[in-house]
C-alpha positions as CSV (number, residue, x, y, z in Angstrom):
1,M,182.3,-33.7,28.1
2,K,182.5,-34.1,31.8
3,I,180.0,-32.1,33.8
4,N,180.9,-30.5,37.1
5,F,178.2,-32.0,39.4
6,N,178.4,-29.1,41.9
7,L,177.9,-26.5,39.2
8,Y,174.9,-28.6,38.1
9,L,173.3,-28.5,41.5
10,I,173.9,-24.7,41.8
11,G,172.2,-24.2,38.4
12,I,169.2,-26.2,39.4
13,A,168.9,-24.3,42.6
14,L,169.0,-20.9,40.8
15,L,166.4,-22.1,38.3
16,L,164.0,-23.2,41.0
17,A,164.5,-19.9,42.9
18,T,163.7,-17.9,39.8
19,F,160.6,-20.0,39.2
20,F,159.2,-19.6,42.7
21,S,160.1,-15.9,42.7
22,A,158.1,-15.4,39.5
23,C,155.2,-17.3,41.0
24,K,155.1,-15.0,44.0
25,K,155.2,-11.9,41.9
26,S,152.3,-13.2,39.8
27,E,150.0,-13.6,42.8
28,V,147.2,-10.9,42.8
29,T,147.2,-8.9,46.0
30,P,143.5,-8.3,47.0
31,T,142.4,-4.7,47.0
32,P,141.2,-3.7,50.5
33,V,137.4,-3.1,50.7
34,V,136.7,0.4,51.8
35,V,133.5,0.4,54.0
36,P,131.8,3.7,53.9
37,P,130.8,5.1,57.3
38,V,127.3,4.3,58.5
39,I,125.2,7.4,58.5
40,V,122.6,7.1,61.2
41,V,119.4,9.1,60.3
42,P,117.7,10.2,63.5
43,P,114.0,9.4,63.7
44,V,111.6,12.2,62.6
45,V,110.2,13.7,65.7
46,T,107.0,15.5,65.1
47,P,106.7,18.4,67.5
48,P,103.4,18.7,69.3
49,P,101.1,21.1,67.5
50,T,100.5,24.5,68.8
51,L,97.2,25.4,70.5
52,A,96.4,27.7,67.6
53,S,96.7,24.8,65.1
54,I,94.5,22.6,67.3
55,K,91.8,25.3,67.6
56,S,91.7,25.7,63.9
57,G,90.3,22.2,63.6
58,L,87.6,22.6,66.3
59,V,84.0,23.7,66.0
60,D,85.0,26.6,68.2
61,K,88.1,28.4,66.7
62,N,88.2,30.5,69.9
63,A,88.1,27.5,72.3
64,T,90.0,28.0,75.6
65,D,93.5,26.6,75.8
66,E,92.3,23.9,78.2
67,T,89.5,22.9,75.8
68,A,91.8,22.6,72.9
69,A,94.4,20.6,74.9
70,M,91.6,18.3,76.1
71,F,90.6,17.6,72.4
72,Y,94.2,16.9,71.4
73,N,94.9,14.6,74.3
74,M,91.7,12.7,73.8
75,K,92.5,12.2,70.2
76,I,96.1,11.1,70.8
77,L,95.2,8.8,73.7
78,A,92.6,7.1,71.5
79,K,95.4,5.6,69.4
80,T,96.4,3.3,72.2
81,N,93.8,3.4,75.0
82,I,90.1,3.7,75.7
83,M,89.0,5.8,78.7
84,F,86.3,4.3,80.9
85,G,83.4,6.6,81.8
86,H,80.4,6.4,84.2
87,Q,77.3,8.6,84.4
88,D,76.7,10.3,87.8
89,D,79.7,8.5,89.2
90,T,80.1,10.6,92.4
91,K,76.5,11.8,92.5
92,R,74.7,8.6,93.2
93,G,75.2,4.9,93.4
94,Y,73.7,1.7,94.7
95,K,71.9,2.6,98.0
96,W,73.5,6.0,98.3
97,S,73.1,9.5,96.9
98,E,75.2,12.7,97.1
99,T,77.7,11.4,99.6
100,A,81.0,13.3,99.4
101,N,83.7,11.6,97.4
102,R,81.8,8.3,97.2
103,S,81.8,6.2,94.0
104,D,80.8,2.7,93.3
105,V,83.6,2.4,90.7
106,K,86.2,3.6,93.2
107,E,85.0,1.4,96.0
108,V,85.4,-1.7,93.7
109,T,88.6,-0.8,91.8
110,G,90.3,1.7,94.1
111,V,90.2,4.5,91.5
112,Y,87.7,6.8,89.8
113,P,86.7,6.6,86.1
114,S,88.4,8.8,83.6
115,V,85.2,10.2,82.2
116,F,82.3,11.6,84.3
117,G,78.9,11.9,82.8
118,W,76.2,14.4,83.8
119,D,72.9,15.7,82.5
120,F,71.2,19.1,82.0
121,L,67.9,17.5,82.8
122,D,67.3,19.4,86.1
123,I,69.5,22.3,85.3
124,A,67.2,23.3,82.4
125,S,64.0,22.4,84.2
126,F,60.9,24.4,83.5
127,Q,59.8,24.0,87.1
128,R,61.9,26.2,89.3
129,N,62.4,25.9,93.1
130,S,65.2,25.4,95.6
131,W,65.5,21.7,94.8
132,F,66.3,22.3,91.2
133,D,68.7,25.1,92.2
134,N,70.4,22.7,94.6
135,Q,70.8,20.0,91.9
136,A,72.6,22.5,89.7
137,N,74.9,23.4,92.5
138,V,75.6,19.7,93.3
139,I,76.4,18.9,89.7
140,R,78.6,22.0,89.3
141,N,80.6,21.1,92.4
142,L,81.0,17.4,91.3
143,A,82.0,18.3,87.8
144,A,84.6,20.8,89.1
145,D,85.9,18.0,91.4
146,A,86.2,15.7,88.4
147,Y,88.2,18.4,86.6
148,R,90.4,18.9,89.6
149,R,91.2,15.2,89.6
150,G,92.1,15.4,85.9
151,A,89.1,13.6,84.5
152,I,86.8,14.5,81.5
153,N,83.3,15.9,82.0
154,T,80.6,15.1,79.4
155,F,76.9,16.3,79.5
156,S,73.9,14.8,77.9
157,W,70.5,16.6,77.9
158,H,67.2,14.8,78.5
159,Y,65.2,17.8,77.5
160,W,61.6,18.1,78.7
161,N,59.3,18.6,75.8
162,P,59.2,22.4,75.6
163,V,55.9,22.5,73.8
164,L,54.0,20.8,76.6
165,S,56.1,22.0,79.6
166,K,55.1,25.0,81.7
167,E,57.1,27.6,83.6
168,N,56.0,28.3,87.1
169,G,52.7,30.2,86.9
170,Q,52.3,29.7,83.2
171,D,48.7,29.0,82.1
172,G,47.6,28.8,85.7
173,V,50.1,26.0,86.5
174,A,51.5,27.4,89.8
175,N,54.4,25.1,90.2
176,G,55.3,24.6,86.6
177,L,55.3,21.4,84.6
178,N,58.1,19.3,83.1
179,A,56.5,17.3,80.3
180,S,58.4,14.1,79.6
181,F,61.2,13.8,77.1
182,Y,59.7,10.5,76.0
183,Y,57.4,11.0,73.1
184,K,54.9,8.4,74.3
185,D,54.4,10.4,77.5
186,A,54.4,13.8,75.8
187,P,53.2,13.1,72.3
188,S,53.7,16.4,70.6
189,P,56.2,17.1,67.8
190,A,58.4,20.0,68.9
191,V,61.6,20.3,66.8
192,S,60.1,22.5,64.0
193,R,58.4,24.7,66.6
194,I,61.5,25.6,68.6
195,L,63.6,26.5,65.5
196,P,64.0,30.2,64.5
197,G,60.6,31.4,63.3
198,G,58.8,28.7,65.3
199,D,56.2,29.6,67.9
200,Y,58.3,28.1,70.7
201,H,61.7,29.4,69.6
202,E,61.9,31.9,72.5
203,V,61.0,29.0,74.9
204,Y,64.0,27.1,73.6
205,K,66.3,30.0,73.9
206,K,65.4,30.4,77.5
207,S,66.3,26.7,78.1
208,L,69.6,27.3,76.4
209,D,70.1,30.4,78.6
210,R,69.9,28.2,81.7
211,I,72.4,25.8,80.3
212,A,74.7,28.7,79.3
213,D,74.4,30.2,82.8
214,F,75.5,26.8,84.3
215,I,78.4,26.3,81.9
216,S,79.7,29.9,82.4
217,T,79.8,29.3,86.2
218,L,81.5,25.9,86.0
219,K,85.0,27.0,87.0
220,A,88.2,25.6,88.3
221,D,90.1,26.8,91.4
222,D,92.0,29.2,89.3
223,G,88.8,30.8,87.9
224,K,89.2,29.2,84.5
225,L,86.2,27.6,82.8
226,V,86.1,23.8,83.0
227,P,86.0,22.3,79.5
228,I,83.1,19.9,78.8
229,V,81.7,17.7,76.1
230,F,78.1,18.5,75.2
231,R,76.0,16.0,73.2
232,P,72.6,17.4,72.7
233,F,69.6,15.5,71.2
234,H,71.3,12.1,71.4
235,E,69.8,8.8,70.1
236,L,68.2,10.8,67.4
237,D,67.6,7.8,65.1
238,G,65.3,6.2,67.7
239,D,61.6,6.7,68.3
240,W,61.5,7.2,72.0
241,F,62.5,10.9,72.4
242,W,60.4,13.7,71.0
243,W,63.4,14.7,68.8
244,G,63.6,11.2,67.3
245,A,63.6,10.5,63.6
246,P,59.8,9.8,63.3
247,Y,58.9,13.2,64.7
248,C,61.1,15.6,62.7
249,T,62.7,15.9,59.3
250,A,66.4,15.3,58.9
251,Q,66.8,19.0,57.8
252,D,65.0,20.2,60.9
253,Y,67.2,18.1,63.2
254,K,70.3,19.4,61.5
255,D,69.1,23.0,61.8
256,L,68.3,22.5,65.5
257,Y,71.7,21.1,66.3
258,R,73.4,23.9,64.3
259,F,71.4,26.6,66.0
260,T,72.2,25.1,69.4
261,V,76.0,25.2,68.7
262,K,75.9,28.7,67.3
263,Y,73.7,30.1,70.2
264,L,76.0,28.7,72.9
265,R,79.3,29.5,71.1
266,D,78.5,32.8,69.4
267,T,75.5,34.4,71.1
268,K,76.4,33.3,74.7
269,G,80.2,33.5,74.1
270,L,81.0,30.1,75.6
271,H,84.3,28.7,74.4
272,N,84.8,25.7,76.7
273,I,82.6,23.1,74.9
274,L,83.4,20.2,72.5
275,F,80.2,19.2,70.7
276,S,79.2,15.6,70.3
277,F,76.8,13.9,67.8
278,S,75.6,10.5,69.0
279,P,72.9,8.5,67.3
280,D,71.8,5.2,68.7
281,R,72.9,1.9,67.0
282,N,70.5,2.0,64.0
283,F,73.1,2.1,61.3
284,T,75.4,-0.3,59.4
285,T,77.0,2.1,56.9
286,T,78.6,5.5,57.0
287,D,75.7,7.0,54.9
288,Q,73.2,5.8,57.4
289,Y,75.2,7.2,60.3
290,M,75.4,10.5,58.5
291,A,71.7,10.8,57.6
292,R,71.2,13.5,60.2
293,Y,74.7,14.6,60.7
294,P,74.9,18.5,61.0
295,G,78.3,18.7,59.4
296,D,82.0,18.7,60.4
297,D,81.8,22.4,61.2
298,Y,79.4,21.6,64.1
299,V,80.8,18.3,65.5
300,D,84.0,17.5,67.4
301,I,83.1,14.1,68.7
302,L,81.4,11.3,66.8
303,G,79.5,9.0,69.2
304,T,77.1,6.2,69.3
305,D,74.9,4.9,72.1
306,N,74.7,1.1,71.9
307,Y,73.0,-1.0,74.5
308,Y,71.1,-3.4,72.2
309,D,74.0,-5.0,70.3
310,L,76.0,-5.5,73.4
311,K,73.4,-7.4,75.4
312,T,75.1,-10.7,74.6
313,A,78.3,-11.9,73.0
314,S,76.4,-12.6,69.8
315,G,76.4,-8.9,69.0
316,I,80.1,-8.2,69.5
317,T,81.0,-8.2,65.8
318,T,78.0,-6.1,64.9
319,A,78.8,-3.5,67.6
320,S,82.5,-3.5,66.6
321,N,81.7,-2.8,63.0
322,K,79.6,0.2,64.0
323,L,82.4,1.5,66.1
324,K,84.8,1.0,63.1
325,I,82.5,3.2,61.0
326,I,82.8,6.2,63.4
327,S,86.4,5.5,64.2
328,D,87.4,5.5,60.5
329,Y,85.5,8.8,59.9
330,A,87.1,10.4,62.9
331,I,90.6,9.4,61.8
332,S,90.0,10.8,58.3
333,N,88.3,14.1,59.4
334,N,90.2,15.2,62.6
335,K,87.4,14.1,64.9
336,I,87.2,11.9,68.0
337,A,85.2,8.7,68.2
338,A,83.5,7.4,71.3
339,L,81.0,4.8,72.6
340,T,79.0,7.6,74.3
341,E,76.6,5.3,76.1
342,T,76.5,1.5,76.7
343,G,76.0,-1.1,79.4
344,L,74.2,-4.2,80.5
345,E,71.4,-3.5,83.0
346,N,72.3,-4.9,86.4
347,I,75.3,-6.6,84.8
348,S,73.3,-9.8,84.5
349,Q,76.3,-11.5,82.9
350,N,79.1,-11.6,85.4
351,D,81.9,-11.5,82.8
352,W,80.2,-9.0,80.5
353,Y,82.9,-6.3,80.9
354,T,85.8,-8.5,79.6
355,Q,83.9,-11.0,77.4
356,V,81.5,-8.6,75.6
357,L,82.4,-4.9,76.0
358,L,86.1,-5.2,75.9
359,K,86.0,-7.6,73.0
360,A,83.7,-5.3,71.0
361,M,86.2,-2.4,71.5
362,T,89.3,-4.4,70.7
363,Q,88.2,-7.0,68.1
364,Q,89.6,-4.8,65.4
365,K,91.8,-1.7,65.2
366,L,89.9,1.3,66.4
367,E,90.7,4.7,67.7
368,L,88.1,5.0,70.4
369,S,88.4,7.7,73.0
370,Y,86.1,6.5,75.7
371,A,83.2,4.2,76.6
372,L,80.6,5.4,79.1
373,V,78.1,3.3,81.0
374,W,74.9,4.6,82.6
375,T,74.2,5.6,86.1
376,N,73.8,3.4,89.2
377,S,70.8,3.8,91.5
378,D,69.0,1.9,94.3
379,N,67.3,-0.5,91.9
380,T,69.4,-0.6,88.7
381,V,73.2,-0.7,88.3
382,W,75.5,-0.6,85.3
383,T,78.8,-0.9,87.2
384,P,79.2,-3.5,90.0
385,Y,79.1,-2.3,93.6
386,A,81.0,-4.0,96.4
387,G,79.7,-7.5,96.8
388,H,78.2,-7.7,93.3
389,P,79.1,-11.0,91.5
390,A,80.7,-9.1,88.6
391,V,83.3,-7.4,90.7
392,A,86.2,-9.7,89.8
393,D,85.6,-9.4,86.1
394,F,85.3,-5.6,86.4
395,I,88.6,-5.4,88.1
396,N,90.1,-7.5,85.3
397,F,88.6,-5.1,82.8
398,K,90.1,-2.2,84.7
399,N,93.5,-3.8,84.7
400,N,93.5,-4.5,80.9
401,S,96.2,-2.6,79.2
402,N,93.8,-1.2,76.6
403,I,91.5,0.4,79.3
404,M,92.3,3.6,81.1
405,F,90.9,4.6,84.5
406,L,91.9,7.8,86.2
407,D,95.0,6.4,87.9
408,R,96.7,6.0,84.5
409,L,95.3,9.1,82.8
410,P,97.9,11.7,81.6
411,K,97.3,15.4,82.2
412,M,94.5,16.2,79.8
413,Y,94.4,20.0,80.0
414,Q,97.8,20.9,78.8
415,L,100.0,19.9,75.8
416,N,102.2,17.1,77.0
417,K,105.8,17.0,75.6
């Protein structure tokens, strides 16, 4: 049979068209992927606490607003920075005394420290005359100036031995007598005798009355009371002060500290005080640090005075570990930690501030509110004065991002948004 060639080609073409059409229909069309919208969860912003909630965690539940704000800001700031403090900063220095607005720290760095240290030594003197009255006025004015600048005021108390001291005219001593606070110079135990029921308890209350009179008249321009940190009976684990560990029981020390807090807060009605507990460096464990601790109800600030470990770089880790002990406790118990006294006498190592002190405070993660060095005088200095060979290092210390002098300090007496 003869095949029509044209019809043959047409058939082949139709067959191929059908084949390719079927192939196309068999291809699987991909299902489009539906991407759900990204839900952005805003960060959780914790609002600042209320003053009432801050006060509920303080020794004084009726603390002034400024005192509560000071505590909160000190605690928050300690998470990132360490304030620098200096005893008697504007009261005296190298070759000068009581010169308006003068400061060895400011002359070297251009700014004041963040923390100003003072002492109730002369304010609670047993001897009374115009010189002691003038000293109280000088310190009152300088502390008010520090507050006006936005700085923190902290007070220690080198308390004359009350058992051996004499008021003016007492026991025939016309001009009174201030017996030493060093036990070796006034060797008479006194702690048990000034507690309630002791034969010198009324003497102690009179000393506290003088301190209370001072604190109640320490006022700002607006008439409000200036908040202070008070650390009574410091370096209690040493043997140099009459309230030291060898000269009283742990219970008597705790009772004395507690009575002091309650007398100033409750009897005298003072509500502008944060209370600090500050042993020396004689501890390596929390239990040792707490051996004479009066309790969380009586302490806002956990401190330690440490000169010995920081004499050379060999003690950096030892000092740092002790700071870690108080920092950890402060974090866990809503307290503040501080290096309440330190320093190298005459700054005999020119790079001590950056190579010893700074390293001890930053070697490990700490929340440390401040470090305070002792007072300058004609013969002994703890911060460099103009021309001292440690000036350059001190400026480097000041400029370190971890350290905070007054020029970088936020407002400490209000809750900052």
